[in-house]
VOGU-3710 file (C-alpha; in Angstrom, 3 decimals, decimal comma):
1> tivgyiidvm> 11,313/-2,074/13,258  10,603/-4,452/16,136  8,833/-1,806/18,232  6,750/-0,685/15,264  5,725/-4,231/14,396  4,695/-5,097/17,951  2,512/-1,970/18,208  1,090/-2,472/14,711  0,128/-6,146/14,806  -1,057/-6,262/18,429
11> aipalalvpq> -3,384/-3,232/18,341  -6,021/-4,796/16,075  -6,420/-8,106/17,990  -6,744/-5,954/21,133  -10,053/-4,697/19,696  -11,509/-8,019/20,860  -11,135/-6,740/24,440  -13,061/-3,501/23,831  -16,379/-3,591/25,731  -19,656/-3,200/23,854
21> ggwkwacalm> -20,276/0,478/23,196  -16,613/1,332/23,811  -16,108/3,072/20,477  -13,617/5,554/21,983  -11,338/2,678/23,004  -11,731/1,188/19,521  -10,751/4,493/17,883  -7,741/4,787/20,198  -6,527/1,302/19,240  -6,954/2,092/15,535
31> lierigkaik> -4,829/5,233/15,989  -2,213/3,215/17,885  -2,123/0,703/15,018  -1,465/3,535/12,557  1,333/4,869/14,777  2,924/1,416/14,859  2,741/1,196/11,090  4,315/4,646/10,737  7,196/3,619/13,024  7,913/0,329/11,261
41> kpakdtllsf> 7,480/1,160/7,557  10,528/3,345/6,760  12,787/1,076/8,835  11,324/-2,134/7,352  11,629/-0,853/3,784  15,215/0,240/4,426  16,138/-3,241/5,687  14,500/-4,784/2,647  16,303/-2,362/0,310  19,686/-3,621/1,563
51> aasqegagks> 18,789/-7,226/0,689  17,115/-6,067/-2,552  20,448/-4,747/-3,839  21,489/-8,355/-4,507  18,430/-9,439/-6,488  17,064/-6,217/-8,021  14,916/-3,669/-6,202  11,833/-4,156/-8,375  11,819/-7,939/-8,091  12,564/-7,901/-4,339
61> falqelldqi> 9,886/-5,388/-3,363  7,450/-7,212/-5,664  8,154/-10,515/-3,908  7,633/-8,843/-0,539  4,349/-7,405/-1,789  3,209/-10,796/-3,099  3,849/-12,400/0,301  2,121/-9,459/1,974  -0,920/-9,852/-0,256  -1,134/-13,586/0,400
71> gaflgpvilf> -1,776/-12,518/3,993  -4,101/-9,727/2,890  -6,036/-12,280/0,817  -6,214/-14,932/3,540  -7,181/-12,438/6,257  -10,592/-11,459/4,808  -11,240/-15,088/3,806  -10,614/-16,252/7,389  -12,871/-13,498/8,741  -15,546/-14,464/6,217
81> lvlylnktad> -15,392/-18,051/7,503  -15,511/-16,910/11,135  -18,594/-14,782/10,400  -20,204/-17,589/8,405  -19,656/-20,184/11,137  -21,087/-17,870/13,795  -24,229/-16,677/12,056  -26,356/-17,066/15,154  -24,147/-14,927/17,411  -24,870/-11,218/17,831
91> tyrkyalcfa> -22,831/-8,695/15,833  -20,612/-7,634/18,753  -19,566/-11,202/19,620  -18,942/-12,100/15,972  -16,562/-9,185/15,416  -14,859/-9,655/18,803  -14,108/-13,244/17,782  -12,780/-12,061/14,403  -10,337/-9,657/16,056  -9,271/-12,330/18,571
101> vlgipaiitv> -8,489/-14,779/15,728  -6,215/-12,133/14,149  -4,055/-12,376/17,262  -2,684/-15,726/16,027  -0,873/-14,382/12,912  0,146/-11,314/14,965  2,077/-13,469/17,437  3,638/-15,504/14,607  4,776/-12,256/12,938  6,604/-11,018/16,028
111> vllliarrky> 8,273/-14,407/16,591  9,515/-14,523/12,973  10,821/-10,958/13,247  12,853/-11,829/16,351  14,239/-14,914/14,585  15,232/-12,753/11,591  17,029/-10,289/13,884  18,942/-13,112/15,549  19,956/-14,645/12,216  20,765/-11,383/10,389
121> pnpeefepea> 21,808/-8,803/13,030  23,507/-6,491/10,484  21,333/-6,416/7,332  23,065/-3,244/6,069  25,990/-5,501/5,106  23,889/-7,015/2,313  24,408/-3,882/0,207  27,941/-2,708/-0,641  29,011/0,704/0,610  28,717/3,599/-1,862
131> eekthfhfrh> 31,915/4,359/-3,736  31,934/7,915/-2,465  30,614/9,327/0,771  28,496/12,436/0,364  26,932/14,927/2,722  23,220/14,649/3,389  21,263/15,448/0,250  18,601/14,048/-2,038  18,899/14,107/-5,811  16,653/16,503/-7,713
141> effvyivais> 14,781/13,675/-9,400  13,819/12,357/-5,958  11,864/15,528/-5,192  10,119/15,365/-8,577  9,344/11,739/-7,762  7,824/12,791/-4,410  5,537/15,220/-6,272  4,502/12,391/-8,611  3,651/9,929/-5,837  1,840/12,693/-3,925
151> ffalgfidfp> -0,566/13,212/-6,832  -0,963/9,434/-7,115  -1,907/9,228/-3,420  -4,190/12,242/-3,724  -6,305/10,646/-6,432  -6,198/6,980/-5,454  -9,539/6,299/-3,747  -9,315/4,204/-0,587  -11,080/0,824/-0,577  -13,521/1,615/2,302
161> iitmhtaklk> -15,273/4,100/-0,024  -15,475/1,361/-2,668  -16,904/-1,064/-0,090  -19,448/1,507/1,094  -20,493/2,299/-2,487  -20,844/-1,396/-3,352  -22,939/-2,046/-0,234  -25,128/0,948/-1,101  -25,776/-0,380/-4,616  -26,527/-3,878/-3,245
171> lvqddvlpll> -24,898/-5,516/-6,260  -23,488/-8,189/-3,940  -24,585/-9,498/-0,551  -23,041/-7,819/2,493  -21,304/-10,977/3,706  -19,491/-11,223/0,342  -17,895/-7,756/0,672  -14,736/-9,122/2,384  -14,223/-11,401/-0,631  -14,159/-8,364/-2,967
181> yagamavdgv> -11,232/-6,988/-0,982  -9,592/-10,417/-1,007  -9,937/-10,463/-4,809  -8,387/-7,005/-5,074  -5,466/-8,199/-2,937  -4,975/-11,229/-5,188  -4,716/-8,930/-8,240  -2,427/-6,678/-6,189  0,051/-9,510/-5,571  0,181/-10,624/-9,207
191> aalifgwlyd> 0,491/-7,028/-10,473  3,324/-6,369/-8,006  5,308/-9,286/-9,448  4,745/-8,198/-13,045  5,558/-4,526/-12,556  8,415/-5,273/-10,145  9,998/-7,404/-12,873  9,397/-4,584/-15,361  10,933/-1,997/-13,021  14,279/-3,818/-13,029
201> rigvkslmls> 14,240/-3,587/-16,840  12,662/-0,246/-17,762  12,746/1,679/-14,481  10,248/4,488/-13,852  8,465/3,743/-17,134  6,910/0,722/-15,412  5,324/3,083/-12,865  3,931/5,230/-15,651  2,439/2,117/-17,275  0,850/0,737/-14,074
211> taisalfplf> -0,605/4,146/-13,172  -2,049/4,537/-16,679  -3,690/1,096/-16,437  -5,230/1,691/-13,012  -6,244/5,337/-13,535  -9,670/4,471/-14,946  -10,827/2,329/-12,006  -13,135/5,111/-10,612  -15,024/5,196/-13,910  -15,718/1,460/-13,785
221> ifgwggqska> -16,577/1,307/-10,073  -18,467/4,559/-9,512  -19,590/5,320/-13,062  -20,500/2,052/-14,748  -20,280/-0,089/-11,594  -23,811/0,804/-10,590  -25,082/-0,726/-13,814  -23,373/-4,133/-13,799  -21,339/-6,453/-11,649  -18,891/-6,936/-14,529
231> alfigialwg> -17,945/-3,232/-14,554  -17,592/-3,284/-10,772  -15,283/-6,316/-10,849  -13,161/-4,816/-13,650  -12,813/-1,607/-11,650  -11,757/-3,493/-8,510  -9,178/-5,427/-10,570  -7,761/-2,134/-11,932  -7,660/-0,795/-8,364  -5,640/-3,887/-7,413
241> vgmgaqestl> -3,138/-3,147/-10,196  -2,611/0,373/-8,844  -2,246/-0,864/-5,282  0,262/-3,522/-6,381  2,425/-0,863/-8,014  2,087/1,379/-4,955  3,423/-1,235/-2,562  6,236/-2,548/-4,754  7,666/-0,410/-7,543  6,955/2,905/-5,802
251> kaavctfvpk> 9,271/1,775/-2,999  11,808/0,248/-5,369  12,220/3,670/-6,980  13,347/5,136/-3,644  16,319/2,729/-3,760  17,182/4,140/-7,186  17,079/7,805/-6,196  18,453/7,733/-2,616  22,006/6,591/-1,677  22,397/3,813/0,896
261> qwrssgfgvf> 23,547/6,075/3,740  20,375/8,231/3,484  17,959/5,442/2,543  15,968/5,422/5,787  15,509/9,212/5,626  14,400/8,812/2,012  11,758/6,263/2,945  10,677/8,550/5,798  10,117/11,446/3,364  8,373/9,072/0,942
271> etafgvfwfl> 6,002/7,681/3,594  5,275/11,143/5,038  4,415/12,677/1,664  2,364/9,662/0,634  0,509/9,553/3,962  -0,312/13,282/4,015  -1,661/13,303/0,469  -3,460/9,975/0,974  -5,244/11,579/3,934  -6,087/14,739/1,982
281> gswltgvlyd> -7,244/12,702/-1,018  -9,369/10,391/1,143  -11,031/13,360/2,824  -11,628/15,188/-0,463  -12,952/12,141/-2,334  -15,251/11,443/0,619  -16,669/14,976/0,414  -17,020/14,745/-3,369  -18,755/11,369/-3,069  -21,506/13,024/-1,031
291> qaltgmiifs> -21,695/16,203/-3,096  -20,789/15,333/-6,686  -19,997/11,751/-7,636  -18,997/12,718/-11,189  -16,640/15,327/-9,759  -14,997/12,658/-7,605  -14,430/10,427/-10,640  -12,897/13,286/-12,651  -10,715/14,415/-9,727  -9,358/10,903/-9,122
301> ilaqvvsivf> -8,499/10,246/-12,788  -7,016/13,730/-13,288  -4,739/13,443/-10,225  -3,368/10,128/-11,511  -2,789/11,587/-14,983  -0,794/14,454/-13,412  1,190/11,815/-11,523  2,100/10,155/-14,837  3,333/13,497/-16,198  5,654/14,057/-13,215
311> lgfchhmhqk> 6,878/10,460/-13,424  7,817/11,241/-17,020  9,818/14,290/-15,857  11,464/12,135/-13,208  12,457/9,473/-15,738  13,936/12,130/-18,054  15,974/13,692/-15,221  17,268/10,295/-14,096  18,381/9,420/-17,617  20,295/12,711/-17,794
321> tiahkkd> 21,951/11,944/-14,443  23,067/8,515/-15,695  24,401/10,023/-18,933  26,295/12,687/-16,961  27,953/10,034/-14,760  29,046/8,081/-17,843  30,619/11,221/-19,311
//
């Protein structure tokens, strides 16, 4: 977790050191940042899942997501202010300064992580040991769940495409684009709290509900968004709902389906499947955006509808497993 965090949070501020025209170095640092994130995420989520066992997985992952989105909201706002206060500087110097400023929260993050390790050196003790030790295996509903989240990732359009589309339409000024993302992150944090609370009460059904609500965001952003700002803003809000569920209740479900002793492996499988299909979906939606915008909208909505169907199967299988244990 510590190694992953250091690589992740330090790579982006290091972009401030890239010389003008050094796009290869910039690409390398972006890849390094992704590697750091890949290293830290399964381990970080596993640590959080141990503590979450005391308060409820849905609520705990939702709280983590809310705190995360406070940062995701403040980040673009800070960069907006940096850009605004340095209007006269050339583009290279403005962005170099932005990346340098991001080094401040990066250092704070690493310091807090080291403090947490010193204070809680054995976080696995937060969660009681399973009543029975089992050999390595995942429950059948977990694999159905992986199929469901894979379709969700496949159809969930990444925000850079939304930003590009919005800039192309010129519905808002270019320097306001970071604020759109900040707004989406604000909705994300609130949605995470709501659906995290729901997850602790109705389980996978809360995922089905959040996916159903967010599924229509492509229609508002790419269909009707070109006609009015209102449709665009509604679509971005729906996107935020989907992202909030992705970063909170999707992870909470892994705690439900994977025993404690295999939790880190479970999160590894979850992150791998989600990442692969997110990549494939991002590539495919990018191609469709250039070739057939209507096709991209249909593909995105259809993939999320299929995800809801598999989540329904998953919920049914989990209920049968619970009933079998009671018998």
